[in-house]
KOLBA-534339 format. One record per atom (N, C-alpha, C): residue in three letters; x, y, z. Coordinates in steps of 0.001 Angstrom, whole numbers, plus 500000, padded with zeros to 6 digits. Example, Ala and Ser with C-alpha at 12.3 -4.5 7.8 and 13.67 -1.06 7.14 Angstrom:
ALA513190494310507800
ALA512300495500507800
ALA513200496700507800
SER512850497750507080
SER513670498940507140
SER512900500030507870
This chain:
MET801571805755326740
MET800548805865327177
MET800268805961328075
ARG801049805442329374
ARG800743805500330697
ARG800734806874330802
TYR801928807725330545
TYR802098808927330722
TYR800826809680330435
LEU800123809769329065
LEU798829810417328660
LEU797820810100329764
LYS797741808505330151
LYS796483808703330876
LYS796543809571332156
LEU797917809603333062
LEU798455810359333814
LEU797679812080333893
SER798377812232332610
SER798012813595332420
SER796724813924332168
ALA795827813157331507
ALA794725813190331307
ALA793987813290332809
LEU794385812335333401
LEU794016812289334960
LEU794192813717335791
VAL795490814352335651
VAL795584815340336314
VAL794803816717335780
ILE794767816694334384
ILE793913817720333694
ILE792135817372334305
SER791921816235334291
SER790195816279334749
SER790375816750336312
LEU791376816220337413
LEU791228816645338619
LEU791469818278338887
GLY792044818598338067
GLY792394820067338273
GLY790965820818337380
LEU790076820148336464
LEU789232820938336281
LEU787767820554337191
PHE788137819304337842
PHE787294819692339266
PHE787117820172340358
PHE788506820252340610
PHE788347821458341695
PHE788505822869341416
SER788683823116339990
SER788392824332339471
SER787252824519339887
GLU786331823659339447
GLU784769823615338936
GLU783868823967340715
ALA785003823177341758
ALA784371823089342912
ALA784306824320343432
LYS785851825271343246
LYS786100826695343902
LYS785115827370343309
ALA784977827318341815
ALA783638828348341362
ALA782677828350341988
GLN782463827285342384
GLN780667827127342858
GLN780576827864344284
LYS781903828501344781
LYS781757829135346124
LYS781889830936345768
THR781135831232346074
THR781191832840345597
THR780633833895346840
GLN781082835393346840
GLN780588835683348081
GLN780080837193347355
ILE779450837925348580
ILE779144839401348141
ILE779229839932349257
ASP779607841326349652
ASP780018841939350754
ASP778966843294351053
LEU778474843564351927
LEU777391844336352194
LEU777548845064353096
LEU777784846653352988
LEU777509847587354365
LEU776346848720354171
PHE775570848316355578
PHE774416849315355746
PHE774973850468356627
ILE774321851397356356
ILE774713852435357372
ILE773282853569357607
GLY773431854437358647
GLY772630854893358835
GLY771689856192358332
ASP771321857191359112
ASP770382858083358708
ASP771430859169358130
VAL771340859701356639
VAL771750860962356266
VAL771137861964356281
MET771255862983357240
MET770447863956357686
MET771129865168356729
GLY770402866229356999
GLY770444867655355897
GLY770197868690356690
HIS770840869225358357
HIS770390870343358894
HIS771109871499358323
ASP770544872845358580
ASP770496873609358214
ASP772204874108358406
ALA772747873618359405
ALA774190874181359802
ALA774892872953358469
GLN774792871821358427
GLN775452871201357323
GLN775406871557355674
ILE773918872352355331
ILE773923872858354337
ILE774941874311354161
VAL774901875146355515
VAL775690876396355415
VAL777428875740355255
SER777835874507355797
SER779071874327355874
SER779344873566354645
ALA778622873058353906
ALA779289872755352574
ALA779052873625351462
TYR778455874896351418
TYR778830875698350632
TYR780332876378350542
ASP780587876468349304
ASP782135877395349180
ASP781778878635348697
SER782040879676349490
SER781220880909348844
SER782090881389347523
ALA783566881045347542
ALA784636881566346433
ALA784206880583345187
LYS783858879622345166
LYS783639878749343782
LYS781818878980343916
GLN781102879302344516
GLN779606879803344799
GLN779061877710344345
ILE779700876868344848
ILE778881875568345116
ILE778852875012346284
PHE778435874036346240
PHE777890872981347394
PHE778995871924347042
ASP779650871446348272
ASP780529870032347978
ASP780457869328349480
TYR780178868159349642
TYR779879867590350701
TYR781027866490350908
ASN781760866189349828
ASN783040865201350005
ASN783630865071351239
GLU784128866023351707
GLU785039866090353004
GLU784366865538353810
VAL783002865647353799
VAL782186864746354960
VAL782824863542355299
PHE782383862627353836
PHE782648861420353866
PHE784134860828353678
ALA784973861622353594
ALA786570861957353042
ALA787125860382354178
PRO787170860781355438
PRO787601859894356578
PRO787658858335356423
ILE786018858239356087
ILE785930856791355821
ILE785487856295354644
GLN785624856894353574
GLN785307856655352365
GLN785788855183351783
HIS787328855120352627
HIS787600853631352119
HIS786938852433352816
LEU786167852720353722
LEU785182851561354327
LEU783862851593353446
MET783638852533353172
MET782673852812352263
MET782428852247350523
GLN783554852116350079
GLN783743851595348800
GLN784192850340348621
ALA784703849818349748
ALA784886848636349620
ALA784300847303349765
PRO783067847405350137
PRO781709846458350050
PRO781427846620348558
ASP780587845484348046
ASP779887845436346369
ASP778755846380346748
PHE778094846507347485
PHE776742847323348008
PHE776764848119349174
THR776917849182349311
THR776676850347350397
THR775640850958350155
ILE774858850663351367
ILE773242850927351433
ILE773056851828352544
ALA772425853122352418
ALA772038853898353333
ALA770874854823353426
ASN770000855012354496
ASN768804855955354452
ASN769181857544354059
LEU768547857992352882
LEU768645859199352283
LEU767034859861353391
GLU767498860618354481
GLU766486861309355231
GLU766402862850354763
VAL766281863107353766
VAL766329864404353019
VAL765402864254351555
THR764755865399351385
THR764599865329349659
THR765521866314349337
LEU765699866125347924
LEU766364866713346942
LEU765440867089345848
ALA764720868156346595
ALA763916869187345725
ALA764551870190345348
GLY765436870636345326
GLY765988871988344883
GLY765773872879345830
ALA766195874048345641
ALA766285875438346042
ALA764530875997346226
PRO764308876809347821
PRO765285876819348414
PRO765857875574349362
TYR766842875718349864
TYR767284874558350804
TYR766822874931352452
GLY766806873670352944
GLY766364873619354152
GLY766560872495355080
GLY766974872583356620
GLY767236871210356963
GLY765609871308357715
TYR765811870825359191
TYR764387870542359924
TYR763642871776360019
PRO762302871521360052
PRO761449870639359787
PRO761221869677358435
GLN761630870471357301
GLN761102870070356243
GLN762184870266355034
PHE763124869239355168
PHE764223869092354658
PHE764699868798352852
SER765228869992352231
SER765783869656351261
SER766993869944350773
SER768192869248350383
SER769322868946350584
SER769780869582348997
PRO771049870187349001
PRO771792870237347482
PRO771930868672346729
ASP771834868389345849
ASP772358867623344714
ASP773597867252345100
GLU774562868025345800
GLU775588867677345998
GLU775823866668346757
LEU774847866433347888
LEU774832865812348880
LEU774864864346348324
ALA773651864111347302
ALA773984863238346656
ALA775311862661345830
VAL775540863293345294
VAL777138863493344426
VAL778028862896345378
ALA778382863494346553
ALA779329863144347547
ALA779153861732347771
LEU777627861044348134
LEU777468859820348741
LEU777964858794347760
LYS777707859089346358
LYS778114858489345353
LYS779689858220345194
ASN780153859669345154
ASN781412859417345215
ASN782558858861346431
SER781278858656347302
SER782132858054348798
SER782045856311348910
GLY781172856082348005
GLY780908854750347561
GLY779628854075347971
VAL778827855279348189
VAL777252854449348395
VAL776408854486347117
ASP775951852828347083
ASP775411852431345692
ASP773779852634345715
VAL773257852621346714
VAL771697852565346992
VAL771512853119348128
LEU770366853814347893
LEU769770854893348949
LEU768268854633349081
VAL767746854310350237
VAL766576853805350702
VAL765908855304350987
THR764368855287350290
THR763909857091350728
THR762833857069351126
ALA761894856033351796
ALA760942855974352748
ALA761226855970353923
ASN760944857351354412
ASN761091857803355577
ASN759932858879356261
ASN760012859389357444
ASN759102860472357912
ASN759277861636357269
HIS760272861883356278
HIS760634863218355790
HIS760701863228354101
SER759815862112353852
SER759796861734352555
SER758888862533351860
VAL758011863215352199
VAL756965864257351745
VAL757224865551352031
ASP758471866123352976
ASP758985867462353371
ASP758389868470352496
ARG758846868170351317
ARG758589869155350311
ARG757670868587348771
ARG756402867768349521
ARG755460867219348509
ARG755945866664347448
LYS755129866617346308
LYS755197866046345364
LYS756618866659344573
GLN757072867941344387
GLN757724868055344004
GLN759020867373344487
GLY758998867440345877
GLY760269866537346411
GLY760575865128346145
ILE759119864561345866
ILE759144863001345697
ILE759417862745344341
LEU759308863680343448
LEU759553863373342096
LEU761094863778341781
ARG761551864844342099
ARG763008865553341743
ARG763870864716342855
THR763434863981343855
THR764660863395344731
THR764773862204343673
ILE763858861585343122
ILE763698860495342092
ILE764533860768340943
ASP764250861476340643
ASP765319862233339035
ASP766669862305339185
VAL767065863324340479
VAL768211863217340728
VAL769105861704341067
LEU768406861126341742
LEU769011860225342106
LEU769266859117340385
ASP768154859147340061
ASP768345858302339074
ASP769592859216337454
SER769656860153337656
SER770586860537336982
SER772171860434337223
LEU771944860112338932
LEU773492859613339074
LEU773655858483339106
GLU772631857981338482
GLU772722856351338701
GLU772969855579340328
ILE772150856122341189
ILE772236855550342664
ILE770858854924342330
GLN771017853824342799
GLN769692852960343160
GLN769142853273344325
HIS767625852975344315
HIS767028853127344968
HIS765349852770345077
THR764873852755346205
THR763425852524346701
THR763033852760347745
GLY761761852655347801
GLY760886853267348976
GLY759998854390348644
THR760106855274347573
THR759067856377346938
THR759081855922345844
PHE758071856332344979
PHE757704856013343714
PHE757084856955342733
LYS757083857450341918
LYS756614858664340985
LYS755009857906340856
ASP754505857038340969
ASP753087856599340800
ASP752916855070341253
ASP751914854574340645
ASP751444853228340699
ASP752552852002339674
VAL752368852585338541
VAL753327851805337683
VAL754577851722338173
ASP754763853049338394
ASP756790853188338940
ASP756758852246340387
ARG755877851944341021
ARG756293851208342096
ARG756242849708341780
ALA755022849378340880
ALA755068847744340341
ALA756167847835339798
LYS757070848153339273
LYS758039848145338167
LYS759136848145339372
ASN759480848672340011
ASN760497849206341060
ASN760653848926342360
ASN759427848745343002
ASN759341848518344194
ASN760473847444345227
LEU760362846202344551
LEU761650845089344787
LEU763039845626344038
LEU763868846214344826
LEU765348846359344496
LEU766019845393344211
LEU766603845120343282
LEU766997843817342559
LEU769029844065342979
LEU769494843326343751
LEU770993843494343877
LEU771544842251343291
GLU772414842330342027
GLU773327841447341829
GLU774761841137341448
LYS775220840032342222
LYS776502840516341954
LYS777170838788342244
ASN778179838082341257
ASN779112837131341696
ASN778093835713341871
ASP776967835847341169
ASP775787834316341011
ASP774994834764342479
ILE774778836012342907
ILE774049835833344254
ILE773022836932343945
LYS771842836705344046
LYS770870837698343558
LYS769921838215345152
LEU769994839441345351
LEU769268839944346362
LEU768230840862346341
GLY767201841006347218
GLY766212841894347011
GLY766103842665347815
LEU765558844092347925
LEU765657844707348991
LEU764317845544348831
LEU763609845625350102
LEU762219846304350209
LEU762205847654351403
ASN761881848527351235
ASN761860849828352048
ASN760275850444352325
TYR760194850429353574
TYR758883851287354278
TYR759325852105355357
THR758400853125355497
THR758081854092356856
THR757077853635357525
TYR757248854063359087
TYR755966854194359681
TYR755085855404359302
GLY755288856470358777
GLY754652857495358355
GLY755661858461357769
THR754517859935357559
THR755360861122356713
THR754813862134357600
ASN754752862306358824
ASN754832863149359766
ASN753519863806359863
GLY752493862920359362
GLY751219863743359071
GLY750972864129358042
ILE751805864707356883
ILE751590864960355840
ILE751140863973354831
PRO750154864119354153
PRO749294863317353042
PRO750280863192351844
VAL750618861957351709
VAL751212861592350474
VAL750429861901349140
PRO751014862909348126
PRO750325863671347039
PRO750239862793345867
ALA748931862496345701
ALA748612861579344234
ALA749563862310343139
PRO749883861468342025
PRO749915859917341978
PRO751066859161342862
THR751915860302343572
THR753188859621344142
THR752878858944345108
VAL753965857644345616
VAL753646856421346560
VAL754744856675347231
VAL754591856572348557
VAL755544856077350006
VAL755123855015350576
ASN755935854081350398
ASN755886852932351236
ASN755490852967352319
LEU754454852603353250
LEU754181852743354651
LEU753903850980355265
ILE754504851129356275
ILE754293849943357150
ILE752736849437357302
ASP752634848444356598
ASP751434847722356463
ASP751343846575356286
THR751070845437357176
THR751524843885357069
THR750807843366356003
THR749723843657355458
THR749372843006354323
THR749875843443353133
ALA750202844755352803
ALA751384845209351619
ALA752330844520351599
MET752592844392352898
MET754529843796352953
MET754260842447352715
LYS753050841511353197
LYS753008840007352826
LYS752843840090351325
GLU752212840659350902
GLU752232840581349190
GLU753048841106348191
ASP754164841994348712
ASP755401842323348338
ASP756482841384348760
ILE756300840479349620
ILE757449839517349925
ILE756932838445349127
LEU755724837942349204
LEU755217836774348089
LEU756055836990346849
LEU755544838549346266
LEU756372838717344981
LEU757578838475344650
ALA758528838870345735
ALA759669838718345842
ALA760420837456345931
LYS759473836752346350
LYS759961834971346242
LYS760059834355345238
GLN759285835191344211
GLN759116834802342655
GLN760099835096342003
GLN760912835915342534
GLN762333836145341896
GLN763673835239341915
ASN763330834194342791
ASN764319833249343143
ASN765407834259343707
LEU765337834656344831
LEU766264835581345567
LEU767043834359346630
ASP768687834782346350
ASP769174834244347713
ASP768883834757349093
LYS768703836139348884
LYS768311836654350544
LYS767506837920349949
LEU766838837998351168
LEU765559839155351223
LEU766107839916352135
ILE766038841187351813
ILE766369842763352910
ILE765090843601352709
VAL764897843601354377
VAL763891844694354653
VAL763992845906355167
PHE764641847182354757
PHE765022848357355484
PHE763779849005355908
LEU763406849152357290
LEU762704849999358073
LEU762866851185358465
HIS761828852034358451
HIS761947853068359328
HIS760642853097360202
TRP761450852926361448
TRP760405852465362551
TRP761023852741364104
GLY760074852655365228
GLY760352852582366281
GLY760543854349367142
LYS760998854630368239
LYS760656855847368748
LYS761780856546368969
GLU761923857601368230
GLU763315858314368629
GLU763711858513369975
TYR765165858449369559
TYR766020858800371026
TYR765918857288372192
VAL765562856732371826
VAL765073855276372771
VAL766231854202372315
HIS767172853758373436
HIS768068852966372430
HIS767317851185372605
LEU766606850856373287
LEU765781849270372892
LEU764572849857372141
PRO764360848644371530
PRO763234847929370632
PRO762184848327371467
ASN760844848703370536
ASN759769848116371429
ASN759212847075371313
LYS758026847036371687
LYS757191845884371338
LYS756831845782369814
GLY756511847110369863
GLY755813846835368038
GLY757128846699366946
GLN758255847155367468
GLN759308846679366815
GLN759452845180366489
LYS759817844935367692
LYS759438843304368034
LYS758766842420367058
GLN757601843088367288
GLN756496842088366696
GLN756590842095365120
LEU756766843350364616
LEU756697843582363157
LEU757989842818362435
ALA759462842608363266
ALA760561841762362918
ALA760358840446362840
GLU759526839586363709
GLU758875838580363842
GLU758018838232362691
PHE757156838903362683
PHE756094839046361365
PHE756784838498359947
LEU757997839759359914
LEU758669839641358295
LEU759693838804358380
PHE760525838101359488
PHE761051837056359473
PHE760200835699358815
LYS759028835751359636
LYS758351834487359032
LYS757455834439357802
GLN757370835889357407
GLN756814836003355890
GLN758397835314354848
GLY759643835355355052
GLY760569835153354555
GLY761293836114354483
ALA761373837194355144
ALA762613838289355051
ALA763909837588355917
ASP765041837947355213
ASP766409837336356012
ASP767200838551356846
ILE767084839426356269
ILE768172840545357163
ILE766986841773357191
ILE766597842354358367
ILE765907843707358624
ILE767073844778359009
ILE766881845967358538
ILE767784846846359016
ILE766980848228359191
GLY767337848833360365
GLY766103849831361033
GLY767068851288360910
SER766149852235361254
SER766334853840361128
SER765321854336361786
HIS765497855554362092
HIS764398856512362314
HIS765249856958364081
PRO764967856120364908
PRO765163856602366165
PRO766434857701366407
HIS767593857642365446
HIS768626858740365487
HIS769527858425366672
VAL769320857253367288
VAL770679856556368032
VAL770487854955367978
LEU771561854519368481
LEU771648852974368333
LEU770992852068369270
GLN770129850972368545
GLN769752850104369423
GLN770261848363368635
PRO769968847585369161
PRO770972846424369436
PRO770658845836368041
MET771734844529367766
MET771925844056366692
MET771561842761367056
GLU771243841484366114
GLU771235840033366637
GLU770920839337365201
MET771841838305365653
MET772042836870364515
MET771477835971364958
LYS770448835456364455
LYS769495834352364675
LYS769996833201363926
GLU769793832229364891
GLU770068830560363830
GLU768818830029363950
THR768307829788362811
THR766938829019362621
THR767169827659361597
ALA765881827054361563
ALA766058825782360832
ALA766156826071359423
THR765430827336359022
THR766020827402357483
THR767251828671357326
GLY767843828890358050
GLY769183829654357927
GLY769315830880359167
LYS770230831597358745
LYS770489832684359372
LYS769444833939359310
GLN769330834699360394
GLN768705835747360226
GLN769209836863360795
PHE769408838129360138
PHE770120839228361109
PHE769142840276361071
ILE769087841088362429
ILE768236842352362215
ILE769426843473363161
ALA769323844661362562
ALA770067845686363618
ALA768580846737363714
TYR768291847042364754
TYR766943847590365285
TYR767430849472364410
SER768351849723364921
SER768441851314364347
SER770086851288364577
LEU770679851822363312
LEU771888852417363108
LEU772355853965363289
GLY770890854426364079
GLY772059855682364586
GLY771913856737363060
ASN772619857633363842
ASN772670858717362669
ASN773900858467361996
PHE774473858616360778
PHE775210858484359835
PHE775980860040359803
VAL775227860805359426
VAL775455862407359776
VAL774385863300359790
SER774569864163360784
SER773845865376360932
SER773978866236361766
ASN773562867204362102
ASN773842868082363444
ASN773341868142364565
GLN773029866900364696
GLN772428866458366170
GLN773635866227366915
ARG774024867239367795
ARG775102867085368796
ARG774998866711370136
THR773648866489370482
THR773447866142371831
THR773689864374371689
GLN774753864015372860
GLN774915862512372766
GLN773643861728373040
PRO773542860625372530
PRO774001859799371644
PRO773843859789370181
ARG773066861271369808
ARG772703861423368306
ARG773905861814367601
ASP774860861769368319
ASP776197862281367302
ASP776944861321366764
GLY776403859998366541
GLY776909859123365976
GLY776100857863365592
GLY776892856726365236
GLY776006855780364657
GLY776943854305364348
ALA776274853500363684
ALA777276852156363395
ALA776735852050361943
MET777796851460361368
MET777790850624359752
MET777828848811360203
VAL777028848558359254
VAL777234847273359645
VAL777489846464358255
LYS778441845759358358
LYS779036844843357455
LYS778355843362357462
LEU778342842913355964
LEU777444841733356178
LEU778525840892354963
THR778934839755354996
THR779361838750353916
THR778387837748353950
LEU777740837547352930
LEU777050836658352292
LEU777934835304351153
ALA777873834201351350
ALA778584833167350710
ALA777882832308350199
LYS778145831898348861
LYS777121831046348088
LYS778133829838347978
GLU777441828694348452
GLU778432827677348165
GLU777724826388347572
ASN777342825847346528
ASN776712824777345637
ASN775334824866346151
GLY774968826136345624
GLY773645827047345755
GLY772919827401346468
LYS773608827267347597
LYS773142827754348971
LYS773720829124349642
THR772920829837349973
THR773684831305350293
THR773178831511351974
GLU774752832086352440
GLU774401831969353855
GLU775256833524354490
ILE774860833859355604
ILE775855834937356171
ILE776777834425356734
ALA777938834715355820
ALA779297834243356650
ALA779981834455357688
ASN780203835935357642
ASN780457837085358245
ASN779536838066358690
HIS779779838872359898
HIS779086839872360160
HIS779785840646361334
GLY779743842004361280
GLY779989842807362502
GLY779825844432362142
TYR779823845419363034
TYR779638846425362580
TYR781236847456363170
TYR780975848481362649
TYR782006849795362848
TYR781139850678363337
LEU782006851126364576
LEU781188852613365502
LEU781878854124364677
THR780590854762364311
THR781234856308363606
THR780946857432364541
TRP781498858251364643
TRP781297859508365052
TRP781234860819363968
VAL780648861751364370
VAL780300863076363429
VAL781086863928364027
ASN782454864327363769
ASN783275865285364418
ASN782982867052363765
LYS782534867429364582
LYS782257868873364078
LYS783343870092364579
THR783914870703363760
THR784859871695363976
THR784584873036363756
PHE785207873687363985
PHE785093875240363579
PHE785844876055362953
LEU786120876233361376
LEU787264876905360572
LEU786620878603361009
PRO787558879109360487
PRO787813880651360247
PRO785931881207359905
LYS785728880607358688
LYS784422881175358254
LYS783104880110358492
ARG783797878800358722
ARG782540877713358838
ARG782942876958359432
ALA781771875991360056
ALA781763874734360770
ALA782324873671359485
LYS783478872805360312
LYS783488871152359151
LYS782730870341359809
PHE782097869302358942
PHE781807867661359532
PHE782306867134358924
GLU782711865700359608
GLU783555864894359283
GLU783198863627359853
ILE782881862262359253
ILE782540861133359816
ILE783842860118359804
LEU784078859655361405
LEU785143859290361655
LEU785040857795362374
SER785882856902362136
SER785904855701362043
SER786555855442363625
ALA785418855065364583
ALA786026855223365911
ALA787077854371366181
ALA787338852866365743
ALA788138851837365785
ALA789576852755365225
GLU789128853427364293
GLU790658854078363550
GLU791417855386364139
VAL790110855800364756
VAL790432856972365916
VAL791330856509366888
GLU791074855657367299
GLU791754854814368594
GLU792909854412368329
ALA792984853443367111
ALA794548852916366440
ALA795601854340366237
ASN794674855365366216
ASN795574856393366289
ASN796004857621367225
GLU795736856657368145
GLU795582857413369726
GLU794996858771369855
HIS794140859225368958
HIS793032860361368567
HIS793688861610368443
LYS794824861137367470
LYS795460862391366818
LYS794844863334366282
GLY795118864650366174
GLY794127865654365403
GLY792785866088365764
LEU792707865535366944
LEU791007865876367333
LEU791670867183368751
SER790679867761368837
SER790705868729369815
SER790329868117371083
ASP790792868741372151
ASP790517868135373498
ASP788893867755373624
PHE788229868603373385
PHE786639868670373380
PHE786323867429372419
SER786680867162371216
SER786388866075370537
SER786524864774370960
ARG787991864933371497
ARG788534863460371992
ARG787584863123373022
ILE786956864304373947
ILE786319863571375133
ILE785002862988374376
LYS784295863888373721
LYS782940863872372908
LYS783102862120372586
ILE783735861661371608
ILE784067860633370814
ILE784188859557372029
LYS784796859830372759
LYS785350858653373637
LYS784339858098374506
SER783279859249374943
SER782011859293375624
SER781080858311374745
PHE780898858642373401
PHE779991858076372411
PHE780404856484372250
VAL781722856690372012
VAL781927854677371880
VAL782034854043373051
ASP782325854757374311
ASP782195853951375464
ASP780565853510375550
SER779852854572375723
SER778421854286375693
SER777815853110375032
SER778402853530373601
SER777542852257372735
SER778416851090372986
ARG779219850984373246
ARG779924849590373253
ARG779015849142374795
VAL779062850081375834
VAL778153848705377097
VAL776690848669376486
LEU776046849524375462
LEU774589848874374998
LEU774929847451374246
PHE776127847619373408
PHE776226846337372396
PHE776410845136373258
GLN777355845230374278
GLN777657844191375132
GLN776588843866375912
LYS775490844845376232
LYS774608844100376999
LYS773544843596376396
HIS772985844131375166
HIS772195843855374240
HIS772235842818372966
ASN773444843352372370
ASN773374842291371407
ASN773557840921371267
ILE773149840340370239
ILE773136839025370216
ILE774074838384368828
GLY775492837720369417
GLY775646837494368179
GLY776693838312367168
VAL776451839574367600
VAL777301840458366639
VAL778298841479367479
GLU779508841221366918
GLU780536841813367433
GLU781212843246366659
GLU781709844091367570
GLU782492845385366729
GLU783686844540365851
ILE783938845555364539
ILE784938845350363429
ILE785963846544364119
LYS787061845731364656
LYS788000847006365051
LYS789476846780364334
ASN789279846236362921
ASN790393846100362325
ASN790173846426360979
C-alpha cells in the first residue's frame, strides 16, 4: 500500500513538473533589411544557357542563419510586376527573386515602401499575387480596402505565442497610389486605429515595420524618434526600420509594462549600392519566451552582413556574407579588394553601434 502511494506521488510530481515545463515556450524571429533589385543584380541572376533567372547563390552563404528562426522577415523594396525588368528608379524584379528568398528561409515580406508604386496598379497587384502563389506571408500593400481590412494585421503564431505585424511607409516617391489599391502610409491617426484593432486579437507582442528616415544618414532624426515614442505609447512592442540604406542604432528599453525593442534602420540586405556604408547591413535576432501566460523578449542581438560582388568571366556575382563567419574563417576565399572592403564596413559599423546602441550587442558565434 505504501508503495502504491509512493508511486502515485511520483506520478503526480512528474505530471506537475511536466505541466510547468510545458508552460514555458519560445519563438525566434529574424529581421533583415532592404532587398533591392538593381539592374546589375538582374543581369547577374540571368543564366543565358538555361534562359532562366536564379538568385539562390546570393543568399546561399547565410541560408543557415535565415532558415534557423521560426519567422524570418524582410523588406521587399522592389515590385514583382513582370517584364520588362528593371532597377532604379522604378523597380521590377523577376519572380525568381522571391522564390530564392523563400528557398533561403524568408517567411514574411513587408511591401510598403517608397517603391511600392513603381509599376503602378499592375505592380501592386501582381506582387501580391506572386507572394500568395509562393505562400510567402506579407503585409503593407493591398488590392483594395476589403483586402486591407482582412489582411492589414498579419498574424504570426507558433508555440502558443501570437504576434501581430503592421507595416507602413513615409511615401511612394510622389507617385499617387492607384485606386482601388492601398499602400499603408505613415499616418498617426490611422496607425492608432490599427493598433487598437490589433490589441483586440489578444496578441502577445505587436511588431511595427516602418519605412522612414533620411537616406544615407546613420542617426535617426527627430521625426523618427517622435514616431517611435508615439507607437510605443499606443502599444507597439517591437519597431523595425528600413529606408536609409545604411545602419542606424538599436535600443532595448525596459519599461513598467515590459521590454521594448527598436532598430531604426537595418541597412541594405542586398543591393548594387557599392559605396560604403551602403554595401552591407544587419540582421536582428529576437527570442521571445512565454512563461505562465506572459511573453517577454528573452534574448536579442544582431549579425553584421556584407554584400560581396565579384566578377566572373561572363557576369558579376552577388553573395551576402556573415561578417563574424568571414572573420572566423580568416577572410579565406576573398580577394584582396573584398577583404579590405568588408573590414572597413565591419569596423565602421561596430564603431557606430558601440557608440549609439543601447543594450544590444553583436552575435559572433
